[in-house]
NUKE-414678 format. One record per residue: residue number from 1; residue in three letters; chain; x, y, z of N, C-alpha, C in turn. Coordinates in pm, 1 decimal, padded with zeros to 6 digits. Layout:
# NUKE-414678
+-----+-----+---+----------+----------+----------+----------+----------+----------+----------+----------+----------+
|   k |   r | c |    neast |   nnorth |      nup |   caeast |  canorth |     caup |    ceast |   cnorth |      cup |
+-----+-----+---+----------+----------+----------+----------+----------+----------+----------+----------+----------+
| NUM | Ala | A |        X |        Y |        Z |        X |        Y |        Z |        X |        Y |        Z |
...
+-----+-----+---+----------+----------+----------+----------+----------+----------+----------+----------+----------+
//
This chain:
# NUKE-414678
+-----+-----+---+----------+----------+----------+----------+----------+----------+----------+----------+----------+
|   k |   r | c |    neast |   nnorth |      nup |   caeast |  canorth |     caup |    ceast |   cnorth |      cup |
+-----+-----+---+----------+----------+----------+----------+----------+----------+----------+----------+----------+
|   1 | Met | A |  10076.6 |  09720.3 |  11106.8 |  10213.5 |  09746.1 |  11037.5 |  10309.5 |  09646.5 |  11026.8 |
|   2 | Thr | A |  10296.0 |  09552.7 |  10920.2 |  10459.5 |  09444.2 |  10886.8 |  10560.0 |  09514.5 |  10949.7 |
|   3 | Ile | A |  10632.6 |  09372.6 |  10969.0 |  10807.9 |  09378.7 |  11031.8 |  10842.4 |  09473.9 |  10842.4 |
|   4 | Glu | A |  10860.3 |  09387.5 |  10728.2 |  10860.5 |  09421.7 |  10611.2 |  10839.6 |  09578.3 |  10538.1 |
|   5 | Ala | A |  10695.7 |  09649.9 |  10601.6 |  10660.7 |  09746.0 |  10593.7 |  10728.4 |  09883.6 |  10679.3 |
|   6 | Leu | A |  10768.8 |  09831.7 |  10789.3 |  10844.7 |  09912.0 |  10892.4 |  10961.5 |  09937.5 |  10829.8 |
|   7 | Val | A |  11035.3 |  09780.0 |  10756.8 |  11138.1 |  09808.7 |  10687.0 |  11178.3 |  09893.3 |  10570.5 |
|   8 | Lys | A |  11063.2 |  09868.1 |  10496.1 |  11101.1 |  09966.7 |  10380.5 |  11082.3 |  10124.8 |  10424.6 |
|   9 | Asp | A |  11026.0 |  10158.2 |  10533.9 |  10963.7 |  10306.9 |  10595.9 |  11134.6 |  10347.2 |  10642.1 |
|  10 | Ile | A |  11225.6 |  10266.7 |  10704.8 |  11337.8 |  10291.1 |  10737.2 |  11460.5 |  10258.5 |  10664.3 |
|  11 | Leu | A |  11395.6 |  10235.7 |  10522.5 |  11475.4 |  10208.5 |  10404.8 |  11498.2 |  10367.1 |  10343.9 |
|  12 | Arg | A |  11316.3 |  10429.3 |  10340.6 |  11290.6 |  10517.5 |  10283.0 |  11345.2 |  10614.9 |  10314.0 |
|  13 | Gln | A |  11320.6 |  10662.3 |  10448.2 |  11362.7 |  10754.0 |  10538.4 |  11516.2 |  10787.3 |  10529.9 |
|  14 | His | A |  11575.6 |  10659.3 |  10591.5 |  11706.7 |  10678.2 |  10565.4 |  11837.0 |  10668.6 |  10516.1 |
|  15 | Leu | A |  11759.9 |  10624.9 |  10378.0 |  11859.3 |  10611.6 |  10300.4 |  11781.8 |  10775.0 |  10144.0 |
|  16 | Gln | A |  11678.4 |  10756.3 |  10206.0 |  11618.2 |  10887.3 |  10097.1 |  11576.2 |  10816.4 |  09956.3 |
|  17 | Leu | A |  11495.9 |  10710.2 |  09979.9 |  11432.5 |  10607.5 |  09884.0 |  11347.0 |  10655.8 |  09751.9 |
|  18 | Gly | A |  11279.1 |  10724.4 |  09868.0 |  11125.8 |  10789.7 |  09824.6 |  11022.7 |  10680.7 |  09807.1 |
|  19 | Asn | A |  10947.4 |  10721.4 |  09736.4 |  10818.9 |  10606.0 |  09662.0 |  10904.7 |  10486.4 |  09589.1 |
|  20 | Ala | A |  11010.6 |  10473.7 |  09556.3 |  11072.1 |  10373.8 |  09456.2 |  11068.8 |  10191.5 |  09546.1 |
|  21 | Val | A |  11063.6 |  10235.6 |  09702.4 |  11053.9 |  10144.0 |  09824.6 |  10912.5 |  10074.5 |  09797.2 |
|  22 | Asp | A |  10850.2 |  10162.1 |  09750.5 |  10709.7 |  10082.0 |  09771.6 |  10692.7 |  09933.7 |  09627.1 |
|  23 | Asn | A |  10779.4 |  10000.5 |  09602.0 |  10824.1 |  09862.2 |  09459.3 |  10897.1 |  09700.3 |  09494.9 |
|  24 | Tyr | A |  10952.4 |  09759.6 |  09603.6 |  11057.2 |  09632.8 |  09640.5 |  10978.6 |  09560.9 |  09714.6 |
|  25 | Asp | A |  11009.7 |  09383.8 |  09663.7 |  10990.3 |  09303.1 |  09740.7 |  11136.7 |  09196.1 |  09827.2 |
|  26 | Thr | A |  11037.2 |  09085.2 |  09865.4 |  11164.8 |  09014.1 |  09907.5 |  11288.1 |  08985.8 |  09797.7 |
|  27 | Asp | A |  11247.5 |  08993.4 |  09724.2 |  11430.0 |  08945.6 |  09616.7 |  11473.2 |  09127.2 |  09597.2 |
|  28 | Thr | A |  11423.5 |  09212.6 |  09583.6 |  11493.2 |  09347.6 |  09555.5 |  11593.6 |  09334.6 |  09643.6 |
|  29 | Leu | A |  11764.2 |  09404.5 |  09536.6 |  11848.3 |  09382.0 |  09567.5 |  11894.9 |  09504.3 |  09672.5 |
|  30 | Leu | A |  11961.3 |  09484.1 |  09764.9 |  11990.0 |  09613.8 |  09810.1 |  12145.7 |  09624.7 |  09803.4 |
|  31 | Leu | A |  12239.6 |  09573.1 |  09900.0 |  12412.2 |  09561.8 |  09872.6 |  12455.1 |  09580.6 |  09761.8 |
|  32 | Gly | A |  12489.7 |  09678.6 |  09668.8 |  12567.1 |  09628.9 |  09553.4 |  12497.0 |  09718.2 |  09499.8 |
|  33 | Ala | A |  12335.5 |  09781.5 |  09510.5 |  12258.5 |  09740.2 |  09372.8 |  12147.8 |  09917.5 |  09387.5 |
|  34 | Leu | A |  12187.6 |  09959.8 |  09549.7 |  12151.2 |  10062.7 |  09636.1 |  12303.6 |  10156.9 |  09598.3 |
|  35 | Pro | A |  12306.0 |  10220.2 |  09541.6 |  12412.2 |  10346.6 |  09573.4 |  12419.8 |  10427.8 |  09681.6 |
|  36 | Glu | A |  12292.6 |  10430.6 |  09722.0 |  12234.7 |  10500.0 |  09876.7 |  12306.7 |  10399.3 |  09975.6 |
|  37 | Leu | A |  12278.0 |  10307.2 |  09952.4 |  12357.7 |  10215.1 |  10098.3 |  12485.4 |  10183.6 |  10095.6 |
|  38 | Asp | A |  12568.0 |  10276.6 |  10127.2 |  12700.1 |  10246.8 |  10170.7 |  12755.0 |  10241.1 |  10284.0 |
|  39 | Ser | A |  12840.9 |  10237.9 |  10316.0 |  12895.2 |  10233.1 |  10502.9 |  12822.5 |  10298.7 |  10562.3 |
|  40 | Met | A |  12817.1 |  10412.5 |  10548.0 |  12724.9 |  10555.8 |  10605.4 |  12588.0 |  10486.2 |  10620.0 |
|  41 | Gly | A |  12558.2 |  10444.1 |  10491.6 |  12348.8 |  10384.8 |  10496.6 |  12355.5 |  10292.1 |  10595.6 |
|  42 | Val | A |  12467.0 |  10145.8 |  10597.3 |  12450.4 |  10073.5 |  10672.9 |  12431.1 |  10046.1 |  10839.7 |
|  43 | Val | A |  12489.2 |  10200.2 |  10812.7 |  12491.1 |  10226.7 |  10972.3 |  12447.2 |  10297.0 |  11051.9 |
|  44 | Ala | A |  12341.4 |  10360.7 |  10901.7 |  12229.6 |  10426.3 |  10980.6 |  12134.4 |  10353.7 |  10938.3 |
|  45 | Leu | A |  12118.5 |  10237.5 |  10896.8 |  11977.4 |  10141.2 |  10889.1 |  12006.6 |  10071.0 |  11021.3 |
|  46 | Ile | A |  12152.7 |  10041.7 |  11106.6 |  12167.7 |  09931.1 |  11183.0 |  12091.5 |  10041.9 |  11301.3 |
|  47 | Thr | A |  12137.6 |  10178.9 |  11298.9 |  12123.2 |  10246.8 |  11406.6 |  11921.5 |  10260.2 |  11448.9 |
|  48 | Ala | A |  11831.5 |  10261.7 |  11344.2 |  11746.7 |  10246.8 |  11269.7 |  11681.4 |  10167.5 |  11357.9 |
|  49 | Ile | A |  11693.9 |  10076.2 |  11255.2 |  11607.6 |  09901.5 |  11344.6 |  11670.7 |  09903.1 |  11468.9 |
|  50 | Glu | A |  11762.0 |  09922.1 |  11545.3 |  11798.1 |  09939.1 |  11699.2 |  11713.8 |  10021.4 |  11774.0 |
|  51 | Asp | A |  11630.9 |  10144.0 |  11679.4 |  11577.1 |  10232.0 |  11760.2 |  11392.2 |  10223.9 |  11760.4 |
|  52 | Asn | A |  11356.8 |  10147.9 |  11667.9 |  11222.4 |  10146.5 |  11600.1 |  11213.7 |  09987.4 |  11680.4 |
|  53 | Phe | A |  11280.1 |  09868.3 |  11662.7 |  11239.0 |  09726.5 |  11732.6 |  11286.6 |  09776.3 |  11837.0 |
|  54 | Gly | A |  11372.2 |  09859.0 |  11948.4 |  11426.1 |  09811.2 |  12033.7 |  11531.5 |  09710.6 |  12078.1 |
|  55 | Cys | A |  11583.6 |  09716.2 |  12019.4 |  11685.0 |  09629.8 |  12004.1 |  11817.6 |  09616.3 |  12001.5 |
|  56 | Thr | A |  11950.4 |  09541.6 |  12025.5 |  12058.5 |  09613.4 |  11986.2 |  12122.6 |  09481.3 |  11859.8 |
|  57 | Ile | A |  12163.3 |  09560.2 |  11826.6 |  12231.0 |  09468.8 |  11729.9 |  12403.4 |  09447.3 |  11716.5 |
|  58 | Asp | A |  12445.4 |  09323.8 |  11795.2 |  12593.1 |  09334.9 |  11771.9 |  12677.8 |  09339.1 |  11660.9 |
|  59 | Asp | A |  12812.2 |  09334.2 |  11695.2 |  12849.5 |  09359.6 |  11567.8 |  12913.7 |  09233.9 |  11481.9 |
|  60 | Asp | A |  12909.5 |  09103.2 |  11591.4 |  12968.9 |  09006.9 |  11510.4 |  12839.4 |  08949.0 |  11380.0 |
|  61 | Glu | A |  12689.4 |  09004.6 |  11477.7 |  12595.8 |  08994.5 |  11348.2 |  12593.6 |  09031.3 |  11228.5 |
|  62 | Ile | A |  12670.7 |  09129.6 |  11180.1 |  12675.6 |  09227.9 |  11114.5 |  12727.4 |  09194.7 |  10999.1 |
|  63 | Asp | A |  12688.8 |  09121.9 |  10818.5 |  12760.3 |  09125.4 |  10761.0 |  12682.1 |  09122.9 |  10657.7 |
|  64 | Ala | A |  12765.3 |  09119.3 |  10557.9 |  12707.7 |  09128.4 |  10353.5 |  12589.5 |  09100.7 |  10359.7 |
|  65 | Glu | A |  12565.1 |  08964.8 |  10385.0 |  12488.1 |  08860.4 |  10344.9 |  12305.3 |  08975.3 |  10398.7 |
|  66 | Leu | A |  12349.0 |  09010.7 |  10511.0 |  12240.2 |  09025.9 |  10589.0 |  12155.4 |  09156.2 |  10512.3 |
|  67 | Phe | A |  12194.3 |  09258.7 |  10426.1 |  12203.6 |  09321.7 |  10346.7 |  12163.7 |  09341.2 |  10207.3 |
|  68 | Thr | A |  12213.8 |  09194.8 |  10177.9 |  12190.4 |  09123.9 |  10046.4 |  12026.5 |  09157.1 |  09967.8 |
|  69 | Thr | A |  11960.0 |  09168.9 |  09986.0 |  11760.1 |  09183.3 |  09970.2 |  11711.1 |  09231.5 |  10050.2 |
|  70 | Leu | A |  11599.4 |  09265.7 |  10021.1 |  11494.0 |  09326.8 |  10119.3 |  11422.6 |  09197.3 |  10189.3 |
|  71 | Gly | A |  11420.7 |  09074.8 |  10177.9 |  11428.6 |  08943.1 |  10195.5 |  11444.7 |  08961.1 |  10335.6 |
|  72 | Ser | A |  11614.6 |  08945.2 |  10298.9 |  11729.0 |  08866.8 |  10404.5 |  11757.7 |  08955.0 |  10500.9 |
|  73 | Leu | A |  11707.4 |  09144.6 |  10510.9 |  11705.2 |  09223.8 |  10601.4 |  11590.1 |  09191.3 |  10684.4 |
|  74 | Val | A |  11453.0 |  09178.4 |  10614.5 |  11320.3 |  09153.1 |  10688.6 |  11374.7 |  09017.3 |  10794.9 |
|  75 | Ala | A |  11436.8 |  08893.3 |  10724.2 |  11421.4 |  08834.0 |  10815.7 |  11532.5 |  08809.7 |  10975.2 |
|  76 | Phe | A |  11600.8 |  08922.3 |  10934.5 |  11702.1 |  08970.3 |  11008.5 |  11609.5 |  09041.5 |  11136.2 |
|  77 | Val | A |  11594.1 |  09113.4 |  11082.6 |  11520.5 |  09173.5 |  11192.5 |  11379.1 |  09166.0 |  11260.5 |
|  78 | Glu | A |  11328.3 |  09011.7 |  11185.5 |  11215.3 |  08942.8 |  11251.4 |  11275.2 |  08870.6 |  11374.4 |
|  79 | Thr | A |  11409.0 |  08836.1 |  11367.1 |  11455.4 |  08772.1 |  11427.6 |  11481.4 |  08848.6 |  11567.9 |
|  80 | Lys | A |  11522.1 |  09000.9 |  11569.9 |  11531.9 |  09109.2 |  11638.2 |  11459.2 |  09130.1 |  11692.7 |
|  81 | Ala | A |  11318.8 |  09162.0 |  11675.8 |  11194.4 |  09224.2 |  11728.7 |  11105.0 |  09130.4 |  11823.3 |
+-----+-----+---+----------+----------+----------+----------+----------+----------+----------+----------+----------+
//
């Protein structure tokens, strides 16, 4: 499974987005476009990424740009995997 597919699965599970995630591409807007991606959603995603990829994400690594699009999130996760 690719990192993008794993990130989509994390979005599906932790934001309860269902099959809509299957249609997401790297340009799909996340933060500001998905009501489910609020502050609690961000925390859930960060925790899930850490758990699934066995990494630690420091507070200073987190900013809004990270969650702008699926592509920006995937690119970040690739640096942590």
